[in-house]
N, C-alpha and C positions, 0 to 999 in steps of 0.2 A: 665769578657767575655775573652775568648781565642781570640788571635790575629788571628788565622786561621779563626774563625767565623766572625770576623771584616772584614777581607779580603773578605770572601765569600759574605757578604752582599753588600760591595762596588762593587763586580763583577755583582750583579744582580739588583742594583738599577738603577732607572732613575734619572739622575742629570740635574738640571737647574741652571746657574750661574745667581745670582740676582744683584750682584754689585761687583766691585773690586776698592778700595780705597787705596791711598797713603797719609798718614796724617803726619804732622810735628807738635810738640809741644815744647813750650819754656820751659826752666828750671823753675820749681815750678808750671807750669800749671797743671791743673787738668781737668779731663773729667768724665762725668757720675754723678750718675748711669744712665746707658744707657741699656735698655732691648732689647737684640738681637731679631730682627723680624724674623730670620731664623737662621740655623746652620752657624757657621763661623769659619774661620781660622784667626789668628792674627800671623803674622810673623814680628819679629823686624828686622829693617835694620840696625840702629845705636842709640847709647845712652843707658842710663839706665832709668829704671822706676819700680814703684810698681804697679802691676795690680791685681785686685781683681776680680775673677769670682765667683759670688754670695759672700760667705764669705772666699773663698779660696784665700789666698794672695801668689803672685809670685813676687820674685825679679828678673827682666829680664834684659838681657844684649844684645848686638848684636847677631843675627841669633838664636833667642829663637822663638820656635814654640808653639802656644797655640791653643787649640780647645775647643769650647763649643757649645752647643744645642740652640734651640729656647727657648726664655724666660729667659735666664740667665741674671742677672744683671752684666754689666761690669763696673768697675771703674778703671781709670789710673792717677796717679800722676807721673809726668815727674821729675826725680832727676837731669838729664842733658838734654840737648836738645835731644829730642827723635823722631825717625821716624820709622813708621811702616806700614806694609800692612794690610788691613782687606778685607778677600774674603768671600762674603756671597753667600750661595747656598741652594738650597732645594733638598731634596732626597726623592724619594717614591718607593714603591715596585709595580711595575705594575702588574696587574691581567690578566689573571688567573696565580696562582703560587701554587707550592706545599705547602701543609697546614704546614709542619714543617718549611719552610722557613718564612711563615707568622708568626708562633708562635716565631720563633727566632727573628724576627724584633720587635715583640710586646714586648717581655720580655727583649731584649738585643739590643736596637737601637743604632748602633754605631755613628749615626749622631746627638745623644744627649749627647754622653759621653764627659767627660772632660779629657784633658791631657795636660801636658806642659814639653817640654825637649828641649835640645840643640842637634841638630843632629850632627853626626860625620862629615858629609860632607855638610856643610850649602850652599856652593855657587851654587851647582846644583838646590837647592830649591830657591835660591835667583833669578837666571836667569829665571826660570819659572814665579815667582811672577812679575819680572820685564816685561817680554814679555806679561803676562796677563793684566798688567796695560796698556801697549801701545796699545794692540789691543782693549781693552775696550773703549779707548778714540778715536778710529778711527771712521769715519762716512760712510764707505763704506757700501755695501749691508748687511742689517741687518742679513739675514739667514747665509750668508757666515761668517760674524763676530761670530754669536753665535756658528757655527761649529768650527770655529778656537779656539775661547776661550774655548770651551769645551775640544778640543784635548789638550791644554795647561794644563788644570786643571787635566786631567787624568794623564798626565805626571807628575805633581806636587804630585798627590796622590800615584802614583806608586813610586816616589823616597821616599815620606814620609813613606809609609808603609813598603819599603824595609830597611830603616834605622831604624825604630822602631823595626821591626823584628830583625835585627842585634844587636841592643842595648838592646833587652829585655824590651821595654816599653810596659806597660799595661794600656790602658784606664780605667778610674773610672767612674762607673755608677752614675750619678747625683742623687741627692735626689729630686725626683720629687714632694713628698708630701710637702717638705719645699717650693719648687717653687710654688706650688698651694696655700699653706697658705699664702705666700707673696703676690701672684697675688690677692687673695681674700681681704686681707687686704688693699692693696693699691687702689682697684677698687671697694670696698663695696659699695660706694656711686653711682655707675653706675649700669644700668640694667644688671644683671649677670645671666647666665644660665650655666648648666653643659655642654652644647655644646661649649659655649664660652670659658670657663676655658680649657677644653680639647683641643679645636683647638689652643688656645694660647700656650699650652704646648707641641703641636705636638703628641698627643696620642689619643687613643680612649676613649670614655665615660666609658665603661666597665672596662677598664684597670685603669683608674684613680680612678674610685669609689672603686675598689678593693684594691689598695694601699692605698688609704685614710682611708678606713675603717680598714685595718690591723694596720696602724700606730696611727690613731687618734680616732679609736673606734666610729666613726660617719662618716656621708657622707659630702661631700663638700657643698652641699646646706644647710644642717642643721647647719654646722659650720658658714656659711655666715649668716644665720638667726639669729643665737645665738649671733653672734658678733654685728650685727646691732642693735638688741634689747637691748644689754648691753650698747651700745653707747648712744642710746636714753634714756635709763633709767639715765644715767650720766648727760645728757642734760636736761632732765625733772626736776631733784632736783638742778642742779647748775645754771639754766638760767630761764628766763621768756619767752623763745621762745614758739610759738604756736605749736600744734601738727602738724599742716601742715608744718611749717618751719623746725620742727625736722624731719618729714618724708622725706622731699626732701633732707636734708643734710645727712641722713644715708642711703638713697637708695630706699625708697619707694615712688610710685607715689602720694600718697595721705595719709591724716591722718586715714582715715578708714582702709586701708591696714595695716598701722603700728599698729593701735589699735588691729586688728585681730591677728597680728603676736605676739604682745606684751602678749596678754592673753595667747596665745598658749605656749609661753615660760615661762612666769612668773607666769601664774594662775590667774592674776588679771588685769584689764585695767589699762591704763596709768593714768587716773584720780585717781583711787583707790591708785595706787602705789605711786603717789605723795602725796596726802592726808595723807597716813599712815606714809611716810617718814617724813614729817613735824611734825605730831603728836608725832612720836617717838623722834625727836630731841627735841620738846618743853618738853616732859616728862622727858628727860635726863637733860635738863638745870635746870628744876624745883627740881629735886632730888639732885642737886649739893649743898654742903655746900655754905652759903653766901661768905665766904672768897675765894672760888674757883670760884663763880659765876662772881666776879669782873674780875678775869683773863679770864674767858670763853668768855666775850663779846669783848675782844681785838682781833685783826686780828690774824689769826693763820698762822703759817709758816709750810707748810707740802709740801711733794714731790708727784707730781702727776705721776702715773704709767699708761702708756697706753700700749696696747697690742703689738704694733709694736716696743716698746722699751725695753720690758722685757729682752729680750736675751741680748742685749748689755749692759743694766744696770747691768746685773748679772755679765758679764764679767768685768765691771769697778770697782763694789763696793763689790763683793764677795757674799758668801753664806748668811751672816747675813741680808743683804739688801733684798735679794730674800725672806727670811723668812718672812720679813715684809709684802711684796706683797702677800705672802700665808695666813698671818693672815688676811690681809684686805679682801682677797677673801672669807674665812671662815666666817667672820662678815657679809659680803654681803649676802652670801647664807643663814645664819641664819636669817637675816632680811627678805629675801623673803619668807621663810617657816613659819614666824610668822605673816606675812601681814594679813591673814584673822582674827586671833585673835586680832591683834591691831586695826583694823577697829571696831570691836565689843566693845574693851575696851573703845575706844574714842567717841563711838557713843551715849552712854546713861550712864551718871554717877549717875542718880537719879532713884527712884522707890524702890520697894521691892526686896529683895535679891532673893526670889524665882523667881520673874518675870525675873530678870537679868540673873539668872541661865538658865532659859528656853531660853532667847534671845541668850546667848552665845553658847548653844548647837545647836541652829537653825542656827546661823551663822557659827559655825564651820563646820556644815554639808554641808552649802552652799559653805564654802570655799573648803572643800574637793571636792565637785561637780566641782567647778572652776578649781582646780588643775588637776582633772581627765580630764576636757575639754582641759586643757593645755598640757596634755601628748601627745606626738607624737611616731611615730615608723617609721621604714625605710621598704620599699617595693622594690623589684627588678623589673625593667622593661626593655625592648629591648633598652631603651634610658639611661640606668644605675638606681642607686638607687636614689629613690624619698622620701622625708620626708612628711608624711601625718598625720593628726589628728588620735589619737589612735582609737577613736569612731567617725567617721564622722556622722554628724546629717542632713546636707543639701548637698545632692549628685545631680549632674547635669551630664547627660551623652548623647552621641550622638549615642549610641548603647547599647545593653544589658539591656533594661528595663525589660524583662521577667526574666532573671537572678537575677536582683535586687529584684524583687516582690517575687520570689520564696524564697529568703533568708530573707524575711520580711522586705526590705528596700524599702520605697516608695519614689522615687526621687522627688526633688522639681522641676525639669525641664528636658525634653528630646528634642531630635530632633523630628520635626513634624511628620515624617513617623511612628515613633514608636507607636504614639497614634491611628493609624487606622490599625494596623496589623491584619491579619486575624484570628489569635488565640485568640485574646482578647475576643471576644464574646463567641466563643466556649468554652473557659476555664472558663467562668462565672466570670470575673473580676468585681467587683462591680463598678457602675457608681461614687459612692462617693469616691472611691479610685482614679479613673481617674481624677476627679475634682480637686484633689490636686497637679496635675502635670501640670506645665506650658509648653505651647507649645513654644519651642525655635528655630522654623524655620528649614531650611535644613542644609547641610554641608557647612561652619562650623556653629555651632549654634551662634545665634545672640548675639554679645558681649554686646550691650545695656542691653538686658534682662537678660543675665548672671549676669552682674554686679549688676542689681537690686535684684537679687534672693540672693546675697551673699553666694554662695555656700562654704562650707568648703573642698569640693573634687569635682573635674571634672574628668569624664572618658572620654578619647577620643580614637577613633578607627582608625583615619587616622593621619599619622605621620606629614604631612605638616600643619595640623591644631594646632598641640600640642603647638608650641611657642605661638600662639595667645591666647590659653586657659591659658597657663602658667602666662601670664600678669595679669590675673584675679584672679587666686587662685591655690592652691595646685592641681596639674594634674598628673594623671596616664595614660600611653599610653600603651593600650591593643589592639593590631592590630587584626582586624577582617579578613582581607584577608592578606595573605603573598604572593607577586607577584600575581599569578592567582590562588592561592590555599587557602583553609581556614583551620584552625586548627579544630580538632575533636570537636564536640559540648560538650563533657563531659570534655575535656581539658579546654575549654573556661569557662565553669562553675566553674571549680576548680580555674582558674585564678582570676575570679572575686571574689570567696569566700576567697581567700587568702588576697585580698586587705582589706577585712573587718574582718579579723580573724574569719571567719565562716566556716573554713574547715570541722568541724565536721558536721554541718547541710548539707552541700554539699554532703558529702560522704554518709549520711543516705539516702539522695533522690536518689543518683546514686544506691546504693545497692538495693533499692526498685524498681527502674526502670529497672536494670539489670534482677530482677527476673521476671518482666513483660515481658521482652525481651525473656527470657528462655521459659516462658509459650507460647508466640506467636510463637516461632520456632516449638514447639510441634503441635500447631494447623495447621501449614502449611506444615508440614512435608510430602513429597511425591509429592508435586505439582510440584517442580523442580527436574526432575529426575536426577539420578547419570550420570554425563558426560555433562549435559546440562549447558549452561551459560546464563547469564543475562546481558543485556546492559540498560542504562538509557539515554534517549535523551530529549533535551528540544527544543521545536519549538517556535521561536519568530520571530517578524517582522525584526529584525536585523541579524537573521542568524539561521543556524541549529547547535546545540550543542551537543557533546556526553560527558558525565560527567565521570570522572575518578574514579577508585576504591577507591582512597584516595585524600582528598583535595577537593572534589567537594561540591556542595550545592544542594538545591532544593530536600532534601530527599535522595540523594545518599548515605550519611552516614548512615541512617536508614537501606537502602536496603542491602548495601554491609558490612558495619562494624558491625552493630547491629544484623540483621537478617542472616548475613553471607551467602547471596545468591552469588552463584559463578560468578565473573566477566569474560568477554572475555579477551584475551590476549591483545587486544588493550587498554582497561580500565586500565589493570594492568601496562602497560608501559608507560602511560601519564605522562610527566614530571611535568605538571601543573594540576590544578583540572578539566579542561576541554579542549576540542579541537573544534574549529569552522571549520566545515567541509563543503564541497558542497554536493549537492543532489546525484550527480554522484557517489561518493565514499561511500555513506552511507551503502549500503549493506556489505561492508568489516567491519564495525564497529558493525553490529547488531548481537546479540546473539540468542539463541533458544527461549528466552523470552525477551520481550522489554516493559520496563516502559516508559510511554510518559507523559512529563509534558509540558503543552502549556501556552503561554501568553494569549491566547484567542482562542476559536474554529474557529473564522473567520481567524485568522492569520495562523492557522494549516491546513486550507482545502486544500490548493493548494498542500501541501506535501502529506497529508494523501490520497488524490486522484489521485496522480502521479502514472505512471505505475511502476516506480522504487519502490515506497513504497508498492504498491500492489503485486508485485512480490516477495517481500522478503518472505523467509520460515516461519519465525515467524508469519508474517501477514496471510499467507495462512493456517496456522495451528491454527490460533485463539488464539495466545499466546501473545497478545497485551493488556497492562493494563493502561488505561487512568486513572491516579491516582491524578492528581491536575492541577489547573488553577491559574495564578497569583493572587497575594493578598490573598492567603490562608495560611493555617498553615505551608506550606513547604518553605515559603520565609525566615523565621528565624530558629534559632536553639537553643532556649532557652528550659528550661525544659517543659513548657506548650506545646510549639510546638511539642517537641520530642513525648510526650505522644500522641498528636493527630496524628502525623505521623505514629507512630507505629499502632495505631488503624486503620488509613485509608488503610495502606499497606495490612495488615492482611485481612481486609474487601473485597478488590478488589481481593485479590488471592483467598479467600475462595468462593467468587461468581463464579470464573472460575471453581473451584474444583467442 
């Protein structure tokens, strides 16, 4: 990173001082590892020490400046009596800000960078550090103290950057992926989400997922799951612990959750894995010559290799020892791939050879199915990359039931409102199909019912509910509303299809639908004259709403985007999907033709009978189209609803014609 960019971001950031400490250590005393809760400066006052920032070792003397970001592990060993300052701070880029500044902060965050150097003029920095320590300990007015400490900190930063610039010091970007890996390994036994990991490292979910995938070729969550299952596999064969005990030890809430993840990663259940491993060991022992068998029963001396020691072990023992680890890994992978056949080989040693052959073929096929079920893939969401089953079989969703059914996916459970949508009966959905779908209540879906259904994939449409769903199973967040706007219906359908790898099926329906739209345009051609405009209003007991040309709901997408009826200037310029207006200003929003959607006729009567409404030119000219009423096909935007909406809008226009 250029030092000029470093200085630029310091100029634009909001800084909050979290703590100022002065610490003394005796000779030989050690400290850490300590994970930095925020960004921090370490400024040595006197003495010598060895300091590690993650795995970077520094031999420091008096007046040494070190800097590291949140999440970095700090270790100190004092070689002589050692005294140093620690200044903890937080830095954020306040919004709104220019996009290029936000991008610079995302990719080159100077508050996370590491550097260590001896300033040419150390006493100026020491003076500011001493003053900050004194002010921090004072008990006078808190706000005044905060202002004073911040002013001293900025003087410290100015002097630091000035000397860095003069000495040509360039900060080093930290290895965020290595930090993420270490954090995951150290906290795998705790409830972890992508949110928690990114927050701990002080970066966005998307940025962390991108870096992790580039370096590790997988997502953070997939890495976490794989590591937990590998530890569980070792405990299964090395101990007599119960599945529940192992689950709690490696980070799963219960044995059922562990069993489900185990099968996803390994292709077999924990019980099958344990039986197969024991049978393989027994076969190996039986195949040993008698003279070797005597020694096989003696206690074996071997080295245990665990994930978080591999790198340090490699550094101590060298490449040959690392090769031994790789060989063990290859053998383990071979064992996992052979498990289905091992289960077969040990299940039945009697019977005719032809029968055995048939059984092997049958078991092999079932083993392949298990492996297929165990496969996963990564999908991108607004919350980052998520690992899901390659072919989800039990899907629960709080939205998008119509999209799922159109793709041939019958969900095991949905939000209650989805089961009573107006399009269901008109689209001819069979009752036997609906009978297979469990009612999961409102937002958020009932967690107890969700757990009972054992979904292998949950689709959520409201972000605040996602964390709760994630505790139950693999969850994909697909927002229905974005602020006060909604994405286009076809885009929503494509997003759902991508989750299930059914893009081809979705595009085939979209192509057919767009052809129906083209035919509909020809039918209504000439009803809206050249130069005339169209507006869409919704009348409800909570207010009077005018829908936008983009991002609206209740059929506005069909009217504006599909049929390409010309919107008013007000509809074009709405920042969100709709505006809530008063009756007095309604004439300013009405076009030459007005489509009206009502919650109920009773709710609409007061407005429809008002002098303001009756005096509008569109009303006087008879260019008003009452096209829908709440709970009908215009509430949702799935493929079934879109077909019904198109049919209805064309019908009301042709009736006027």
